[in-house]
PyMOL Python script that loads the backbone (N, CA, C, O; Angstrom):
from pymol import cmd

cmd.read_pdbstr("""\
ATOM      1  N   MET A   1       8.278 -26.162  -2.908  1.00  0.00           N
ATOM      2  CA  MET A   1       8.832 -24.976  -2.977  1.00  0.00           C
ATOM      3  C   MET A   1      10.008 -24.821  -3.794  1.00  0.00           C
ATOM      4  O   MET A   1      10.227 -23.649  -4.102  1.00  0.00           O
ATOM      5  N   ILE A   2      10.717 -25.558  -4.175  1.00  0.00           N
ATOM      6  CA  ILE A   2      12.035 -25.480  -4.962  1.00  0.00           C
ATOM      7  C   ILE A   2      11.616 -25.499  -6.438  1.00  0.00           C
ATOM      8  O   ILE A   2      12.453 -25.013  -7.199  1.00  0.00           O
ATOM      9  N   GLN A   3      10.416 -25.991  -7.029  1.00  0.00           N
ATOM     10  CA  GLN A   3       9.998 -25.977  -8.429  1.00  0.00           C
ATOM     11  C   GLN A   3       9.484 -24.358  -8.452  1.00  0.00           C
ATOM     12  O   GLN A   3       9.815 -23.827  -9.512  1.00  0.00           O
ATOM     13  N   THR A   4       8.987 -23.739  -7.828  1.00  0.00           N
ATOM     14  CA  THR A   4       8.548 -22.383  -7.587  1.00  0.00           C
ATOM     15  C   THR A   4       9.821 -21.377  -7.825  1.00  0.00           C
ATOM     16  O   THR A   4       9.901 -20.437  -8.617  1.00  0.00           O
ATOM     17  N   ILE A   5      10.754 -21.848  -6.929  1.00  0.00           N
ATOM     18  CA  ILE A   5      11.946 -21.131  -6.958  1.00  0.00           C
ATOM     19  C   ILE A   5      12.709 -21.174  -8.885  1.00  0.00           C
ATOM     20  O   ILE A   5      13.098 -20.263  -9.616  1.00  0.00           O
ATOM     21  N   LEU A   6      12.645 -22.353  -9.038  1.00  0.00           N
ATOM     22  CA  LEU A   6      13.113 -22.400 -10.545  1.00  0.00           C
ATOM     23  C   LEU A   6      12.273 -21.939 -11.417  1.00  0.00           C
ATOM     24  O   LEU A   6      12.748 -21.413 -12.423  1.00  0.00           O
ATOM     25  N   LEU A   7      10.846 -22.014 -11.262  1.00  0.00           N
ATOM     26  CA  LEU A   7      10.074 -21.001 -12.344  1.00  0.00           C
ATOM     27  C   LEU A   7      10.607 -19.546 -12.344  1.00  0.00           C
ATOM     28  O   LEU A   7      11.106 -18.892 -13.259  1.00  0.00           O
ATOM     29  N   ILE A   8      10.391 -19.276 -11.233  1.00  0.00           N
ATOM     30  CA  ILE A   8      10.885 -17.568 -10.990  1.00  0.00           C
ATOM     31  C   ILE A   8      12.023 -17.482 -11.650  1.00  0.00           C
ATOM     32  O   ILE A   8      12.157 -16.518 -12.405  1.00  0.00           O
ATOM     33  N   ASN A   9      13.133 -18.482 -11.525  1.00  0.00           N
ATOM     34  CA  ASN A   9      14.397 -18.132 -12.385  1.00  0.00           C
ATOM     35  C   ASN A   9      14.232 -17.974 -13.595  1.00  0.00           C
ATOM     36  O   ASN A   9      14.693 -17.020 -14.223  1.00  0.00           O
ATOM     37  N   LEU A  10      13.429 -19.055 -14.161  1.00  0.00           N
ATOM     38  CA  LEU A  10      13.445 -19.000 -15.626  1.00  0.00           C
ATOM     39  C   LEU A  10      12.493 -17.693 -16.018  1.00  0.00           C
ATOM     40  O   LEU A  10      12.751 -17.021 -17.016  1.00  0.00           O
ATOM     41  N   ARG A  11      11.669 -17.471 -15.378  1.00  0.00           N
ATOM     42  CA  ARG A  11      11.083 -15.843 -15.759  1.00  0.00           C
ATOM     43  C   ARG A  11      12.182 -14.858 -15.787  1.00  0.00           C
ATOM     44  O   ARG A  11      12.221 -14.083 -16.743  1.00  0.00           O
ATOM     45  N   GLY A  12      12.966 -14.797 -14.979  1.00  0.00           N
ATOM     46  CA  GLY A  12      13.707 -13.792 -14.646  1.00  0.00           C
ATOM     47  C   GLY A  12      14.838 -13.804 -15.614  1.00  0.00           C
ATOM     48  O   GLY A  12      15.372 -12.696 -15.579  1.00  0.00           O
ATOM     49  N   GLU A  13      15.496 -14.687 -16.565  1.00  0.00           N
ATOM     50  CA  GLU A  13      16.425 -15.240 -17.348  1.00  0.00           C
ATOM     51  C   GLU A  13      15.586 -14.853 -18.577  1.00  0.00           C
ATOM     52  O   GLU A  13      16.233 -14.428 -19.534  1.00  0.00           O
ATOM     53  N   ARG A  14      14.204 -14.935 -18.711  1.00  0.00           N
ATOM     54  CA  ARG A  14      13.801 -14.461 -20.012  1.00  0.00           C
ATOM     55  C   ARG A  14      13.626 -12.702 -20.133  1.00  0.00           C
ATOM     56  O   ARG A  14      13.589 -11.975 -21.126  1.00  0.00           O
ATOM     57  N   GLU A  15      13.539 -12.401 -18.693  1.00  0.00           N
ATOM     58  CA  GLU A  15      13.257 -10.797 -18.815  1.00  0.00           C
ATOM     59  C   GLU A  15      14.547 -10.219 -18.745  1.00  0.00           C
ATOM     60  O   GLU A  15      14.569  -9.000 -18.920  1.00  0.00           O
ATOM     61  N   ASN A  16      15.829 -10.888 -18.494  1.00  0.00           N
ATOM     62  CA  ASN A  16      17.008 -10.496 -18.881  1.00  0.00           C
ATOM     63  C   ASN A  16      17.358 -10.537 -20.143  1.00  0.00           C
ATOM     64  O   ASN A  16      17.938  -9.628 -20.737  1.00  0.00           O
ATOM     65  N   GLU A  17      17.014 -11.611 -20.613  1.00  0.00           N
ATOM     66  CA  GLU A  17      16.992 -11.605 -22.487  1.00  0.00           C
ATOM     67  C   GLU A  17      16.482 -10.509 -23.102  1.00  0.00           C
ATOM     68  O   GLU A  17      16.978  -9.896 -24.047  1.00  0.00           O
ATOM     69  N   LYS A  18      15.215 -10.234 -22.381  1.00  0.00           N
ATOM     70  CA  LYS A  18      14.512  -9.179 -23.448  1.00  0.00           C
ATOM     71  C   LYS A  18      15.180  -7.777 -23.100  1.00  0.00           C
ATOM     72  O   LYS A  18      15.207  -6.917 -23.981  1.00  0.00           O
ATOM     73  N   ARG A  19      15.772  -7.492 -21.725  1.00  0.00           N
ATOM     74  CA  ARG A  19      16.641  -6.246 -21.790  1.00  0.00           C
ATOM     75  C   ARG A  19      17.754  -6.271 -22.652  1.00  0.00           C
ATOM     76  O   ARG A  19      18.086  -5.288 -23.314  1.00  0.00           O
ATOM     77  N   VAL A  20      18.536  -7.697 -22.680  1.00  0.00           N
ATOM     78  CA  VAL A  20      19.772  -7.500 -23.396  1.00  0.00           C
ATOM     79  C   VAL A  20      19.345  -7.061 -24.993  1.00  0.00           C
ATOM     80  O   VAL A  20      19.919  -6.225 -25.691  1.00  0.00           O
ATOM     81  N   CYS A  21      18.207  -7.855 -25.333  1.00  0.00           N
ATOM     82  CA  CYS A  21      17.938  -7.341 -26.626  1.00  0.00           C
ATOM     83  C   CYS A  21      17.683  -5.984 -26.944  1.00  0.00           C
ATOM     84  O   CYS A  21      18.203  -5.410 -27.901  1.00  0.00           O
ATOM     85  N   LEU A  22      16.814  -5.418 -26.080  1.00  0.00           N
ATOM     86  CA  LEU A  22      16.545  -3.881 -26.340  1.00  0.00           C
ATOM     87  C   LEU A  22      17.910  -3.064 -25.860  1.00  0.00           C
ATOM     88  O   LEU A  22      17.935  -1.878 -26.188  1.00  0.00           O
ATOM     89  N   GLY A  23      18.921  -3.521 -25.199  1.00  0.00           N
ATOM     90  CA  GLY A  23      20.049  -2.915 -25.110  1.00  0.00           C
ATOM     91  C   GLY A  23      21.023  -2.972 -26.426  1.00  0.00           C
ATOM     92  O   GLY A  23      21.899  -2.145 -26.679  1.00  0.00           O
ATOM     93  N   ASP A  24      20.712  -4.037 -27.154  1.00  0.00           N
ATOM     94  CA  ASP A  24      21.752  -4.691 -28.301  1.00  0.00           C
ATOM     95  C   ASP A  24      21.245  -3.345 -29.316  1.00  0.00           C
ATOM     96  O   ASP A  24      22.038  -2.563 -29.840  1.00  0.00           O
ATOM     97  N   VAL A  25      20.017  -3.295 -29.428  1.00  0.00           N
ATOM     98  CA  VAL A  25      19.013  -2.501 -30.363  1.00  0.00           C
ATOM     99  C   VAL A  25      19.375  -1.035 -30.350  1.00  0.00           C
ATOM    100  O   VAL A  25      18.720  -0.231 -31.013  1.00  0.00           O
TER     101      VAL A  25
END
""", "prot")
cmd.dss("prot")
cmd.show_as("cartoon", "prot")
cmd.util.cbc("prot")
cmd.orient("prot")
């Protein structure tokens, strides 16, 4: 179950990065 949480966290970080890039543009 810990692995699934880590995977979700990684996906969340990627989504946040995309949002930041869109905001910068």
